[in-house]
Every structure is written in structure tokens, then in C-alpha cells.
C-alpha positions in Angstrom: 81.7 57.0 176.0 84.1 59.3 173.8 83.4 62.4 173.4 83.0 61.8 169.5 82.5 65.4 168.6 85.8 65.8 168.8 85.8 63.8 165.5 84.6 66.6 163.5 87.8 68.2 164.3 90.2 69.4 161.6 93.3 68.5 163.1 94.4 67.0 166.9 93.0 67.7 169.9 94.6 70.1 172.7 94.2 68.2 175.7 96.1 68.8 179.0 97.9 65.3 180.7 97.4 64.5 184.1 100.6 65.9 185.4 99.2 69.5 184.1 102.0 69.6 181.2 100.0 70.0 177.0 99.5 67.6 174.6 98.0 66.8 171.3 94.8 64.0 171.2 94.8 61.7 168.2 90.9 61.0 167.7 90.7 59.9 164.3 91.6 56.3 163.0 93.8 57.2 160.4 95.3 59.8 163.0 95.9 57.6 165.5 97.4 54.7 163.1 99.9 57.3 162.4 101.1 57.9 165.8 101.0 54.5 166.4 103.7 53.6 163.3 105.3 56.4 162.7 108.8 56.0 164.1 109.4 59.9 165.0 106.6 59.7 167.8 108.8 58.2 170.6 107.7 56.2 173.6 111.4 56.3 175.0 111.8 59.9 174.8 108.3 60.2 176.1 110.2 58.9 179.5 113.6 60.3 179.1 113.8 63.6 177.8 114.9 66.2 180.3 112.5 68.3 180.8 110.3 67.3 178.7 106.5 66.8 178.9 105.1 63.7 181.1 102.5 61.5 181.4 101.6 61.8 185.3 103.5 63.3 187.8 104.6 59.7 189.2 106.1 58.5 185.8 109.5 56.4 185.7 111.8 55.4 183.6 110.4 52.5 182.4 112.6 50.1 179.9 110.4 47.6 179.3 108.5 46.6 176.1 105.6 50.1 176.7 109.1 52.5 177.4 111.4 51.1 174.6 111.8 52.0 171.2 113.5 49.5 168.4 115.8 48.6 168.3 116.2 47.8 172.2 112.1 46.8 172.4 112.2 44.4 169.5 115.1 42.3 171.1 112.9 42.6 174.7 110.2 41.6 172.3 111.7 38.9 170.7 112.3 37.0 174.5 108.7 37.4 175.2 107.1 36.1 172.1 107.4 33.0 172.1 104.8 32.7 175.6 102.5 34.4 173.6 102.4 32.8 169.7 99.0 31.6 168.4 100.7 27.3 169.1 101.6 28.5 172.7 98.5 30.5 173.3 96.5 27.3 171.6 97.9 24.5 173.9 96.8 27.1 176.9 93.0 26.4 176.0 92.4 23.5 178.1 93.9 25.2 181.1 91.5 28.7 180.6 88.6 26.4 180.1 89.7 24.8 183.1 89.6 27.9 185.1 86.7 29.9 183.8 84.5 26.4 184.9 86.1 26.6 187.6 85.5 29.9 188.9 81.8 29.7 187.1 80.8 26.6 189.2 81.9 28.8 192.5 79.5 31.9 191.1 76.7 29.4 190.3 76.9 28.5 194.1 77.2 32.1 195.5 74.7 32.9 192.8 71.7 30.7 194.6 71.7 33.4 197.7 69.5 36.3 197.7 72.2 38.6 197.1 73.0 39.9 194.1 77.0 38.6 192.7 79.8 41.1 191.9 80.9 39.0 188.5 83.7 41.3 188.2 85.3 40.9 191.8 84.3 37.1 191.4 85.1 36.1 188.0 86.9 38.5 185.3 88.8 39.6 187.9 90.4 36.3 189.3 89.9 34.3 186.2 92.9 37.3 184.1 94.9 37.1 187.2 95.6 32.9 187.2 95.9 33.0 183.2 98.5 35.6 183.5 100.2 33.8 186.5 99.9 31.2 184.6 101.5 32.6 181.5 104.1 34.3 184.0 104.9 31.6 185.9 103.9 32.7 189.0 103.8 29.9 191.5 100.6 30.3 193.5 102.2 31.5 196.8 103.9 34.9 195.7 100.1 36.2 193.3 98.5 37.5 196.4 99.9 41.5 196.6 100.5 42.0 193.1 96.6 43.0 192.0 96.4 45.7 194.6 99.6 47.3 193.6 99.1 46.9 190.1 95.8 49.4 190.2 98.0 51.7 191.8 100.4 51.6 188.9 97.7 52.1 186.9 96.3 55.8 188.8 96.4 58.2 186.2 94.6 60.7 188.7 92.4 58.8 191.4 95.6 58.5 193.5 97.8 61.1 194.9 101.3 60.6 192.7 103.8 59.3 195.5 101.3 56.8 196.5 100.9 55.7 192.8 104.6 55.4 192.4 104.5 53.7 195.8 102.5 51.1 194.0 104.6 50.9 191.0 107.5 50.6 193.6 105.9 47.8 195.7 105.2 45.8 192.1 109.4 46.2 191.3 110.3 45.5 194.6 108.4 42.2 194.7 109.8 40.8 190.9 113.2 42.4 192.9 112.9 39.4 195.1 110.9 36.7 193.2 114.1 36.6 190.6 117.1 37.5 193.0 115.9 37.0 196.5 117.7 33.4 198.1 114.4 33.1 200.0 112.4 33.0 196.9 113.6 29.6 195.2 110.4 28.1 194.0 108.8 31.5 193.2 109.1 31.2 189.6 107.6 27.8 187.9 110.3 26.3 185.4 109.5 26.9 182.0 107.1 29.5 182.7 108.2 33.0 180.8 109.7 35.0 183.9 112.0 32.3 184.3 113.5 31.9 181.0 113.7 35.8 181.2 115.5 35.7 184.0 117.5 33.2 182.2 117.6 35.8 179.5 119.7 38.0 182.0 122.1 35.8 183.3 123.1 35.1 179.9 123.2 38.9 179.1 120.3 39.5 176.6 118.3 41.5 179.3 119.4 44.0 181.5 118.3 43.9 185.1 116.4 47.5 185.2 114.3 45.7 181.5 113.5 42.5 183.0 112.3 43.9 186.3 110.5 46.4 184.1 109.0 44.0 181.8 107.5 41.7 184.6 105.6 44.4 186.2 104.3 45.7 182.8 103.5 42.2 181.5 101.8 41.4 184.5 99.9 44.9 184.9 98.9 44.9 181.2 97.9 41.2 181.4 95.3 41.2 184.1 93.6 45.0 184.3 92.9 44.9 180.5 91.4 41.5 180.2 89.5 41.7 183.5 87.9 45.1 182.8 87.4 44.2 179.0 85.2 41.1 180.3 83.2 43.0 182.7 82.4 45.9 180.6 81.7 43.3 177.7 79.2 41.3 179.9 77.8 44.4 180.8 76.9 45.7 177.7 76.1 42.6 176.4 73.3 42.4 179.3 72.5 45.8 178.4 71.8 44.5 175.0 69.2 41.4 175.8 68.6 41.2 172.0 72.2 40.4 171.3 72.4 38.6 174.9 69.5 36.4 173.6 71.1 36.3 169.9 74.9 35.1 171.3 73.3 32.4 173.5 70.9 30.7 170.1 74.1 30.8 167.8 76.9 30.7 168.8 78.6 31.8 165.4 78.2 35.3 167.0 80.8 34.6 169.7 83.7 35.8 168.0 82.3 39.2 165.8 80.1 39.9 169.3 84.2 40.2 170.6 85.4 41.5 168.6 82.4 44.6 168.8 83.4 44.4 172.7 86.9 45.4 172.0 85.6 48.2 169.2 82.8 49.6 171.6 84.2 50.3 174.7 88.1 49.7 174.3 89.2 50.0 177.7 92.4 51.2 177.2 90.3 55.0 176.5 93.4 56.2 175.1 97.0 55.1 174.6 100.2 55.6 176.4 101.5 59.3 175.1 104.3 59.5 172.6 107.1 62.7 172.1 107.5 63.9 169.3 111.3 63.9 168.3 111.0 65.6 165.1 108.4 67.7 163.1 105.4 65.5 162.0 102.4 66.5 160.4 99.3 64.4 161.4 96.2 65.2 159.3 95.8 69.2 160.0 98.2 69.5 162.9 102.0 70.2 162.8 102.8 68.4 165.8 106.6 70.1 167.1 110.1 68.2 168.1 109.3 68.1 172.0 105.4 67.8 172.0 103.2 64.9 173.1 100.9 63.1 171.4 98.5 60.9 172.9 96.6 58.4 170.4 92.8 58.0 171.6 92.2 53.8 170.6 88.6 54.5 171.8 87.7 57.3 169.4 89.1 55.7 166.9 86.8 52.9 167.3 83.9 55.5 167.0 85.2 56.8 163.8 82.6 57.2 161.3 84.8 57.5 158.4 85.6 53.8 159.3 83.1 52.2 161.1 78.8 52.4 159.9 77.0 53.2 162.5 79.7 53.4 164.9 77.4 54.5 168.1 75.5 51.3 168.0 76.7 48.1 169.7 76.1 45.3 167.3 77.6 42.1 167.4 76.4 41.3 164.0 78.9 43.6 162.7 80.8 42.5 159.8 84.4 42.8 159.8 85.6 45.9 157.9 88.5 46.3 155.9 89.7 48.6 159.2 90.6 46.9 162.0 89.7 48.3 165.7 92.9 49.6 167.7 91.6 48.1 171.2 95.5 45.9 171.2 96.7 49.2 169.3 98.8 48.2 166.2 102.6 48.6 164.7 105.3 48.0 167.0 103.8 48.5 170.4 100.4 46.5 169.3 99.3 43.9 172.7 101.8 41.1 172.8 99.1 39.4 174.4 96.4 40.0 172.0 95.6 36.5 171.0 95.7 35.2 175.4 93.1 38.2 175.6 90.8 37.0 172.3 91.1 33.2 174.1 90.4 34.5 177.9 87.0 36.7 176.2 85.8 34.1 174.1 85.9 31.4 176.9 84.6 33.4 179.2 81.5 34.9 177.5 81.0 31.2 175.6 80.9 29.9 179.2 78.7 32.4 180.4 76.3 32.1 177.6 76.1 28.3 178.1 76.0 27.8 182.0 73.9 31.2 182.9 71.0 31.3 181.0 69.4 33.5 183.6 72.1 36.2 183.7 71.2 39.5 184.2 71.8 42.9 186.0 70.9 43.6 189.3 70.9 47.3 189.1 70.3 49.6 186.5 73.9 50.0 184.3 73.4 53.8 184.8 73.8 53.6 188.5 76.8 51.4 188.4 80.2 53.0 188.9 82.6 54.1 186.9 85.3 55.7 189.6 87.6 57.0 186.6 91.3 58.2 187.1 92.8 55.3 186.0 94.7 54.4 182.4 92.1 51.1 182.5 88.9 52.6 182.4 85.4 50.5 182.7 83.0 49.6 186.0 84.5 47.9 189.1 81.8 46.3 190.3 79.1 44.4 188.0 76.1 43.1 190.1 74.5 40.1 188.4 71.8 37.9 189.2 72.1 33.9 188.0 69.4 32.1 188.9 65.9 32.4 187.6 63.8 35.6 188.9 
């Protein structure tokens, strides 16, 4: 749960980044929106300014969707966008449904035994992995190493900086082989996003560092965030049995339930930091050029100026005039938001249909929240699926 007392401060909070550098933290909904949309806060400068503050000691220049500013960001995003348009996502619905029910078949078979089942490791993570690799067009034979290396890349303080950087380098090297090695001619599925991005690189529309960084970040963001959101969403529902029962009874609550999950427990507690390239006043604070600002999506979702009873999990919450910011906002809003919503709705709906006895096998207070990663949440969700 976020430290909501920060929302009472008159200006931005002061924090220390994992690198040891100082920064500002934006917590109020309006202030977070300002940081996410004002072009004077630069992602590119955060990665490239000599002697400037850094997010972690493992940071490196990443000219990807997460590390570029317009117009380069616009150019790269435009190349990726067709795979994530709503019509493209709609066409993926049968495949996502197939993955969900294939994995649930295995979950229910394994859950018949005496031992609890880890719903994160057996359902949420393999689902997100399968879907993002389908979209990217990575053949099954070349998917195995990606998840562990992604965990390393997401480390803020959970791993030593050299180990986190090594995971990042391993991901880049793996994608370099998939794109360019004659030994992996079948690695990229024709028609998949990565195949099309390689064609764009060949045609001169995408530089090689941009190609590799974009491939890495599409996979990492596409599987880790969705898997963690699904896991923590199921935890929230099971920890509020009356709401889980209400959803099982009334399927019209599925969409608002997913939106409430995203608002209540935003998995990426904070967004990636920006560097001010000019003096900017945010709320009651003047951020000086050269200073870093971190937008807190999770605090924005608990802002009482925007959300009634913000610390209450309520899947019947009516939509308000201001959205949650779990997917960010502005130029860097998550390109895969519609795909993530499809996965979450399909998976939670199927669990509601097929696991009427689903319940936690351990108290929620005893579950591990390891921390130290850009993506939060539990790493294990022990459940039972059959009647007591």
C-alpha cells in the first residue's frame, strides 16, 4: 500500500533514487499527469545527460519506446502501433482465450492434489509470456531464456547492479541473435511484430540500437506487468470474498473489477523518471533544470481529490471523470494497454467461471512481497481450487 500521507504534502516529495541520486516524487493525480505530459520532462535526457542523475547504477542508454522523446519516440511507436490497435487486439481474442483455458485445464488437474498450487507460476506468468511472444512473433524454441533475464533487467535494488546489467545485456544479445544470426533463421514468425520491425530496420526506418532496445522493452513490459497485475488482482478479489462472489454472480462487473484492480494496486508503483530540461513548476514545487522527477502512478490512484474512498477496494466503483494512471498517460502511455485489458478480463472471467472454490491457501499477510523491482506484487500466490 502506498504511503498516502505523502498526498498531504504541499509540493513534491524529495526522495533518493536507487542510484543514490536525489529526485522529486510526484504523487497527486494532477501533478503526475503534469510530469507525464509536459515535454520539458524528458526520458531521453534522463538516460543520456553527462553527469546527470540516474535511476539505478545499472542504467544504460535505451533508445526504445521507454527511452526516447518525440519525434524519435513518435517514429518508433508508429512502427509498433499496428500490432496493438484495437482491431488487432480483437483478432487475438480467440488465441488469448485458448491460452487461458489450456493453462486452466492444467491448473485444475494439478489442483486436485493435496498441495496448494502457485497461481502466479502456473497461470499468470505463462499466460502473459505466451501472449506477448505470440504478438512479437518469437518462435516457441527461442522463448525459454527470456523470463529470467527480464527479472534481472527489472531489478532496482534486488540484485547487484552488475547482475541487473548482465541480464539486460543477455536480453539484447538474445534478440540480436534472433534478428541477425544465420543460425536462427526460424526464430521470428513471419507477420509477427519483430519480423516487421526487422524489415523496418532493413528499410532504414529503425536504427539497430532502437530495434534491439524496443524488442527488449516490449517483451519485458508486455509480460511482467500483466502477470503481476493478474496475480495481485486475483489476490485482491480473494482477499475480499464478498466482491469475488459478486463478480462470480454478475459478470457485468468484470470490466469495472479489472479497472479497480488497476487503480487499487498499480503494479508499477512509480513510472520511469524524467529529467527536467527547463525549470518547471509542479504544484507548489519548482523543479530546476537538471533535476529528476519520478511520477508515482500508485499514489495517483489513491488521491482523495480524485477518487472517493480511495483506499477501499470496490469493484462496483462507478467510473469518474479522471482515469487511473496504471497505464501512464500522454506520449508514453502503455502501447499494450488494450492487450493487457483483454488478457486480464479473459483470465479473471475464466477463473470466475471455472474455479468456484478458488481460495487462498495462506493468509494474504504471509505472502512474499520481495520488493526491489520496478514491478511490484507477490511472486507466489498459493491457492486451492477444489472444494474443501
